[in-house]
N, C-alpha and C positions, 0 to 999 in steps of 0.2 A: 877116162870115165866113159863107160858104155861105148867105147870105140869111137868117140867123137873127136873131130879135129879141134885144135885150140880155138880157131875162129868161131866155130859152131858153139863151143862151150862158152865162149865169151858172150855170144848172143843170148844163150839160155840164161846166163847170170844176169845180163842186162834186163831181160824180160822178167826174171824173178824179182829183181830189185823194184821194177815198175809195179809188179803185182803186190809186193809188200807195202809200197808207198800207198797204193790205191786202197789196200785193206787197212793200213794204218790210219786212214782218215776216220774210219769208224771208231777206232780206239780213242783218237783225239776227241771226237764228238761225244763219246760216251763219258770220258773223264770230265769234260767241260760241263756236261749236263748233270753229272753226279754232284759236282761242286756247287752248281747253281740251284740244284734241287728242282730243275725244270728242264724240259727239252730245249736245247739251243744248238745253233750251228755257228761255228766260229770261222774266222778268216783262215785259220790253219786247216780246217776241214776242206775248204775250197782250194787252198794252196796244194794240199796233198792230192786232192782230186785232179787238179791240173797237171801236176808233175807225174803222178802215177799214170794218168790217162795218156799223157804225151809219150811217156816211155813205152807204154803198152802199144800205142799207135805205131810208133817207130818199129817196134818188134813185129807187129802184125804186118806192116808194110814189107819189112825184110822177109817175112815168111810168105808173103803174097797170099794172105788169108783174107778174102773179101768179107767174110762174115765177121771176123774179128775187127777188121778195119771199120766197117759200118757201125759196129757196136761201140767203138771207142772214140773215133774222131769227132762226131757231133757233140759229145759230152764236153770236150775241151772248150768249145764256144759257150756252152751253157754255164760251165763252171766260171769262166772268165766274166760272163755277164753278171753272175751272182756277186762276184767281188766288186764289180762296178756299182751295182745296186747298194751293196753294203757301204762302200765309200761315199756314195751320194747321200745316203741316209745319215751317216756320221757327220758329213759337212752340214747338212740341213739342221741336225740337232745342235751342232756347235754354234751355228748362226743364231738359232732360236735362243740358246743359252746366253749368247752375247747380247742379244736384243733385250732379254729379260733383265740382265744385269744393268744395262744402260737405263732401262726404265726404272729400276730400283734406285739408281744413283741420282737420277734427275729429280 
């Protein structure tokens, strides 16, 4: 294909899969928002963001493309932080729910 060596073709496929995952996050978010009838961001949005960005970062490093690297690598930390915030909020809500149930029972 285009006179590329097998190894180079595999890197292109890897980069394309990363790009599809990164783009897929918007599809996941759109479907979730349509179902909820409001704009929401799901865990799967952030998971796709992390996986896609990580794969694109690896591809950019392989290509030695500093612009691409700077554009992708910091996002991984931000996406992970958003998952941590979501998890902490879920724990807090669960704890509040338990406390409310205990208050009703007593």
